[in-house]
C-alpha positions in Angstrom: -56.7 11.5 11.1 -55.7 9.0 13.5 -53.6 6.1 12.2 -54.1 2.8 14.1 -51.3 0.3 14.1 -51.0 -2.7 16.3 -49.6 -1.6 19.7 -49.6 1.9 18.4 -52.0 4.8 18.6 -50.3 7.5 16.5 -51.7 11.0 15.8 -51.0 11.6 12.1 -50.7 15.3 10.9 -52.7 14.9 7.7 -54.5 12.6 5.3 -52.6 9.6 4.3 -53.9 8.4 0.9 -51.3 5.7 0.6 -51.2 6.3 -3.2 -47.6 5.1 -3.5 -45.6 2.2 -2.3 -42.2 0.7 -2.5 -40.7 -2.4 -0.9 -37.3 -3.9 -0.3 -35.9 -7.2 1.0 -32.7 -7.6 3.0 -31.7 -10.9 4.7 -35.1 -12.4 4.5 -36.9 -9.4 5.9 -39.2 -7.6 3.7 -40.2 -3.9 4.3 -42.9 -1.9 2.5 -43.2 1.9 2.5 -46.6 3.5 1.9 -47.2 7.3 1.4 -49.1 10.0 -0.5 -46.0 11.2 -2.2 -43.8 9.3 -4.6 -40.7 10.9 -3.3 -41.5 9.7 0.3 -41.2 6.0 -0.6 -38.2 6.4 -2.9 -35.4 3.8 -2.3 -32.0 5.2 -2.2 -29.2 3.9 -4.5 -27.9 1.4 -1.9 -31.5 -0.2 -1.6 -32.6 -0.2 -5.2 -30.8 -3.6 -5.9 -32.7 -5.0 -3.0 -36.1 -3.9 -4.4 -38.9 -6.5 -3.6 -42.2 -7.1 -5.4 -43.7 -9.6 -3.1 -46.8 -9.3 -0.9 -47.2 -9.5 2.8 -44.3 -7.6 4.0 -42.6 -8.3 7.5 -42.6 -4.6 8.3 -45.0 -2.1 7.1 -44.2 1.6 7.3 -46.6 4.6 6.6 -44.8 7.7 5.6 -46.1 11.1 6.2 -44.9 14.8 6.3 -44.8 16.7 9.6 -44.7 20.5 10.0 -42.8 20.4 13.3 -41.0 17.5 15.0 -40.3 18.7 18.6 -37.2 17.2 20.6 -38.1 14.3 22.9 -37.7 14.3 26.7 -34.4 13.0 27.8 -36.3 11.0 30.6 -37.6 8.7 27.9 -34.1 8.1 26.4 -33.1 4.4 26.0 -30.0 4.7 23.8 -27.9 7.4 22.2 -25.7 6.4 19.2 -23.5 9.3 19.7 -24.2 10.2 16.1 -27.4 10.9 14.2 -30.0 8.8 16.1 -31.5 8.3 19.5 -34.0 5.7 20.8 -36.8 6.7 23.1 -39.7 5.1 24.8 -43.1 6.1 23.5 -45.7 4.3 25.6 -45.8 0.8 24.4 -43.9 1.7 21.3 -40.4 2.6 20.3 -39.3 6.0 18.9 -36.2 6.7 16.8 -35.3 10.3 16.5 -32.8 11.3 13.6 -31.1 14.7 14.2 -28.3 16.7 12.6 -26.9 20.0 14.0 -26.9 21.5 10.2 -30.7 20.8 10.1 -31.7 22.6 13.5 -32.6 21.4 17.0 -35.5 19.1 16.2 -35.3 15.7 14.5 -35.5 15.7 10.7 -37.3 12.5 10.8 -38.9 10.3 13.4 -39.9 6.5 13.4 -42.6 5.0 15.8 -42.7 1.3 15.6 -44.3 -1.3 17.6 -42.3 -3.7 19.9 -42.6 -6.5 17.3 -41.2 -4.4 14.5 -44.2 -5.1 12.2 -45.9 -1.7 11.9 -44.5 1.9 11.9 -45.1 5.5 11.2 -42.2 7.5 9.7 -42.6 11.3 10.0 -40.5 13.5 7.6 -39.9 17.0 8.6 -41.1 19.5 6.0 -38.4 21.8 6.7 -35.8 19.1 6.0 -37.3 17.4 3.0 -38.6 19.0 -0.1 -41.7 17.6 -1.8 -40.0 17.7 -5.0 -36.7 16.1 -4.2 -36.3 12.4 -3.4 -36.4 12.1 0.4 -34.8 8.4 0.5 -36.7 8.0 3.8 -35.0 4.9 4.9 -31.4 5.6 4.0 -28.6 4.3 6.3 -28.7 3.9 9.4 -32.4 3.7 9.5 -32.6 0.7 7.0 -30.1 -1.2 9.2 -31.9 -0.4 12.4 -35.1 -1.7 11.1 -33.6 -5.0 10.0 -31.4 -5.4 12.9 -34.3 -5.0 15.4 -36.6 -7.2 13.3 -33.9 -10.0 13.4 -34.5 -10.1 17.2 -38.0 -11.4 16.5 -36.7 -14.3 14.4 -33.8 -16.8 14.7 -31.3 -14.7 12.8 -28.4 -12.3 13.2 -26.4 -9.7 11.5 -22.7 -10.2 11.6 -19.6 -8.0 10.9 -18.3 -10.2 8.1 -17.4 -10.7 4.3 -19.4 -13.6 2.5 -17.7 -15.2 -0.3 -19.1 -17.9 -2.5 -16.8 -19.9 -4.7 -17.8 -21.4 -8.2 -18.0 -24.9 -6.6 -20.7 -23.7 -4.2 -18.5 -23.4 -1.1 -19.5 -20.5 1.0 -17.2 -19.1 3.5 -18.1 -16.2 5.9 -15.0 -14.3 7.1 -15.9 -12.4 10.4 -13.9 -9.6 11.8 -13.8 -6.2 13.6 -13.2 -3.1 11.7 -9.5 -3.4 10.5 -9.3 -7.3 10.8 -9.0 -7.8 7.1 -12.4 -8.4 5.7 -12.0 -6.0 2.7 -8.4 -7.1 2.1 -9.7 -10.8 2.2 -12.4 -9.9 -0.4 -9.9 -8.2 -2.8 -7.4 -11.3 -2.5 -10.3 -13.7 -3.4 -11.7 -11.6 -6.3 -8.2 -11.2 -7.8 -7.6 -15.0 -7.6 -10.9 -16.7 -8.3 -14.3 -16.2 -10.0 -16.3 -15.7 -6.8 -19.5 -14.0 -5.8 -19.2 -11.7 -2.7 -22.5 -11.2 -1.0 -21.0 -8.3 1.1 -17.5 -7.2 2.3 -18.8 -5.9 5.5 -22.2 -6.9 6.8 -23.8 -10.4 6.5 -27.1 -11.8 7.9 -27.2 -15.4 8.9 -30.4 -17.4 9.5 -31.6 -21.1 9.3 -31.7 -22.5 5.7 -35.2 -23.7 5.0 -35.2 -26.3 2.4 -37.5 -25.4 -0.6 -37.9 -21.8 0.7 -38.1 -19.0 -1.8 -35.4 -16.7 -0.6 -36.6 -13.9 -2.8 -33.2 -13.0 -4.4 -31.8 -12.3 -7.8 -29.8 -15.2 -9.5 -26.1 -15.3 -8.7 -23.8 -13.3 -11.0 -20.2 -14.2 -10.4 -17.9 -11.4 -9.6 -20.7 -8.9 -9.0 -19.8 -5.9 -6.8 -21.4 -2.8 -5.6 -20.7 -1.1 -8.9 -22.8 2.1 -8.9 -24.4 1.6 -5.3 -23.0 5.0 -4.2 -20.4 6.4 -2.1 -19.0 5.1 1.1 -21.2 6.0 4.1 -20.0 7.1 7.6 -21.0 4.6 10.2 -22.1 5.1 13.7 -21.5 1.6 15.0 -18.7 2.6 17.4 -21.3 3.1 20.2 -22.7 -0.5 19.6 -19.2 -2.0 19.6 -18.5 -0.3 23.0 -21.4 -2.3 24.6 -20.1 -5.7 23.4 -17.6 -5.9 26.4 -20.3 -5.0 28.9 -22.2 -8.2 27.7 -19.6 -10.6 28.6 -21.3 -11.9 31.7 -24.4 -12.6 29.5 -22.4 -14.7 27.0 -21.1 -16.8 29.9 -24.5 -17.3 31.3 -25.7 -18.8 28.0 -22.8 -20.9 27.0 -23.4 -24.7 27.5 -27.2 -24.1 28.0 -29.0 -27.2 26.8 -32.2 -26.1 24.8 -34.0 -28.5 22.6 -33.1 -26.7 19.3 -31.6 -29.1 16.7 -28.8 -27.8 14.7 -29.5 -27.5 10.9 -28.0 -25.9 7.8 -27.6 -22.2 7.8 -27.7 -19.7 5.1 -26.0 -16.3 4.7 -27.4 -13.2 3.0 -25.9 -10.1 1.4 -26.8 -6.7 2.7 -26.7 -3.1 1.3 -24.1 -2.0 4.0 -20.8 -2.6 2.2 -17.2 -1.9 3.3 -14.2 -0.5 1.6 -14.3 -3.1 -1.1 -17.9 -1.9 -2.0 -19.5 -5.2 -2.5 -23.2 -5.6 -1.7 -25.6 -8.1 -3.4 -29.2 -9.1 -2.6 -28.3 -12.8 -2.9 -27.8 -15.6 -0.4 -26.0 -19.0 -0.2 -25.8 -22.1 2.2 -23.1 -21.5 4.7 -20.2 -23.8 4.6 -17.7 -22.5 7.2 -17.0 -19.4 9.4 -13.5 -18.0 10.0 -12.8 -15.4 12.7 -10.2 -13.1 11.1 -7.1 -11.7 12.8 -3.8 -10.6 11.5 -0.8 -12.9 12.1 1.9 -15.0 10.7 1.9 -18.3 9.0 -1.8 -18.5 8.0 -2.9 -20.5 11.0 -6.3 -22.1 11.2 -7.6 -23.2 14.5 -10.9 -24.9 15.3 -13.0 -23.2 18.0 -15.0 -24.9 20.6 -18.8 -24.2 20.9 -18.2 -21.6 23.7 -15.3 -20.0 21.9 -17.4 -19.7 18.7 -20.3 -18.0 20.4 -18.1 -15.6 22.3 -16.1 -14.6 19.2 -19.4 -14.1 17.0 -21.3 -12.3 19.6 -18.3 -9.8 20.0 -18.7 -9.3 16.2 -22.5 -9.2 15.9 -24.9 -6.3 15.7 -27.5 -6.7 18.6 -29.6 -4.0 20.1 -28.6 -4.0 23.8 -31.5 -1.8 25.1 -33.4 -5.0 25.9 -32.0 -8.0 27.6 -34.3 -10.4 25.6 -32.7 -9.2 22.3 -29.4 -10.2 23.8 -30.8 -13.5 25.0 -32.3 -14.3 21.6 -29.0 -13.5 19.8 -27.0 -15.8 22.2 -29.5 -18.4 21.7 -29.2 -18.2 18.0 -25.4 -18.1 18.0 -25.4 -21.4 20.0 -27.5 -22.9 17.3 -25.2 -21.4 14.7 -22.0 -22.8 16.3 -23.7 -26.3 16.5 -24.5 -26.2 12.8 -21.5 -24.6 11.1 -17.8 -25.2 11.7 -16.1 -22.1 13.1 -12.4 -21.3 13.0 -9.9 -18.7 14.0 -7.8 -17.7 11.0 -4.6 -15.8 11.8 -3.5 -14.7 8.4 -1.0 -12.7 6.3 -2.5 -10.4 3.6 -1.3 -12.2 0.4 -2.4 -14.8 -2.0 -1.0 -17.7 0.3 -4.1 -16.7 2.6 -6.4 -17.6 -0.2 -4.4 -20.9 -1.0 -4.7 -21.9 2.6 -8.5 -21.9 2.5 -8.7 -23.5 -1.0 -6.8 -26.4 0.2 -8.4 -26.6 3.7 -10.4 -29.6 4.7 -12.4 -29.8 8.0 
């Protein structure tokens, strides 16, 4: 049968009864999987705490089995992660191919999705996935790719940071590159105070809508990732290499006067934890942002608007294959810098670094 999705016209290899469904919610973005096999809509261990029972998902994915997924033409290639996934043009749609040398030459799964990231078809290779074993079809990095691209359609962004909420409600986001001290900062805080750690590695920030149902579980102080699974290898190095190439784009947007009024912001936990393995489906109003760097004396320096946008952009996860995605990210970061005070924090990795923040006043 032929499956019709907005902006897509995808040839399905078999009948899709859509007998089974599952959903998850990350950073205010809900995703629903539909398929004719229970295993094809199974959520992996990292996504289970983010299970969502609501209706009207932001992204709807139909899952099917395919006998043979052929390699795509290199002329349609938009981006190569250098690891397990590549992005191609597919007419008016986008196509993500996931491959591994141990599974043969062709993709072991393929996602076709419309440009708005609302409707998609996920094809799983019969040779790579058993009907009887859980497929975990949207395991990392596909889950993060879905959410990251969907955020480009909204005023929101994913940042490389650790989100820590104190018992008094103060919520600090510690942003940093790999090795800057996010997991170390998380361990220092959890050993000192009763805090809720939303994530020690990836945080989503978006406007805080007063009275909005954020679709999360109640806060549980001190919760960590627990049994969420082993650490996963990441292929974000390719994305980080593109940050420097976007410097001119940052400068072009800084100081631009749009009519967006700054308002309160909220940060959300994600399934993509770091070394400290904290990952919660919770959120909290954002009080301050600290850009982490190793140094001496635990020095906090207030950043200007332009400095904050540049530093945050360099530590954000933005798809660079479309300039409008970059433009959207920069526009939102300007709003974020106007809404939340942002500081550079040159710190030493001991308890004095925590004391400095506890006694800090804007």
